[in-house]
Residue, then its C-alpha position, 0 to 999 in steps of 0.5 A: m847118911l845119904r838117905g837122911f840128906v835126900s829126905f831133908l832135901f825132899f822136905m825142903l822142896v815139898t814144903p814150899l809147894l804145899l804152902l802154895v797149894i793149901p789155902s791159908p785161913s782167912l781173916d775175914l771177920a764175917s766168917t770168924s767167931a765172936p770170941r776171935i773177933l773180940s780177941l783181935r779187936r782188943a789186941e788192936m786196941e792195945l797196940n794202937v793205944d801203945a803206939i799213940i802214947r809212944e808216938e806222942l812221947f817221941s814227938y815231944a822228945h826234942s821239944n821243951l814243952p812242959e810235962d802237963t802239956i805233953k800229958l794233955r796232948i797224949n790223953v786227948r789222943v787216947l780218948d779220941y781213939l777210944s771214942q772213934f773205935s766204936r764208930s769205926h768198927e761195926d762188928v763190935f759194940s764198944e763203950s769206954g769209960f772209967s771203972t773202979l777196980y774192987q778186986p785184983n781181977y780186971l775181968s771184974l770190971l765188966s760188972t762194975p759201973l762205967t762212968p763216961p770217959s773224962l779228960l779231967e779224970l784221965q789227967s788226974s790218973s796219969h803222969v808224964l815225966v821228962l828228965p834231961v839225960s844230957q844237953t841234947e837228950r831227954y828221957l820221957e815217961y808216961s804212966y797210968t796211976g789209977g788216980l789217988s786211990a790207984s783203983r780207977v781204970l780206963n777201960a773199954r768193954l767190947r761185945v759181939l753177940d753174947s761174948n764180952s771182952l775188956f780192954a783196960l789201961p792197967v794201973g802201973y802201965c808205963v811207956c818210956v822213950t828217949s830222944f835218941e832211941l824210940a822206946w824200951p821197957c821202963v824200969g820196974s815194968 
C-alpha cells in the first residue's frame, strides 16, 4: 500500500516538472502543414460566424426591432466577416459565395460553381424568429434554410498550396438565444 502511495506521489511531483522541461508544440503557422492550417482556419471561421450570430441576436434581445431588421443586421455582419477573412489571412486563399448542393455530401460543394456572395440571397435563405416568453423576456432564433429549394449553401472555399477545405453554413443551421440566458441548443438540432 505504501509503495503505491509513494509511486503516486512521485508521479504527481515529476509530471509538472516534465511539462516545464519538454517543449510544447508551437502553433507557428509558418512551420505548420497545409492541412493543419486549413483545419485551424476553418474552425476559426465556424467559431467566429457562430459568435457573430449569437452576439447579434443577444444584442437585440431587449429591443423591439422587427425580425427583418435583425436578420438584415446579422447577415450584413456575416458577409462582412467572410469578405474580410480572405484579406486578413495571408496564409490561406479564400473565396466565398453560394453553391447548390446536389449531393448530401458537403465536400461536393468544392466542385460546384460558386456564385458571389449576395445579401439578397442570404436574406432569402435565412430566417429570424422572435417570440415573447414573458413581458420582459424574448426568445430569438436565427436559422439558415437554404432558400426555397433548401439546397443553396453559403460557403467559403479555403486553399493552401494543393490542399482544400470548406466552410459551409449548412441547411438547417440554427442559433437560439433568450434575453435572460446567452444561448442554448435549439430544439431539434
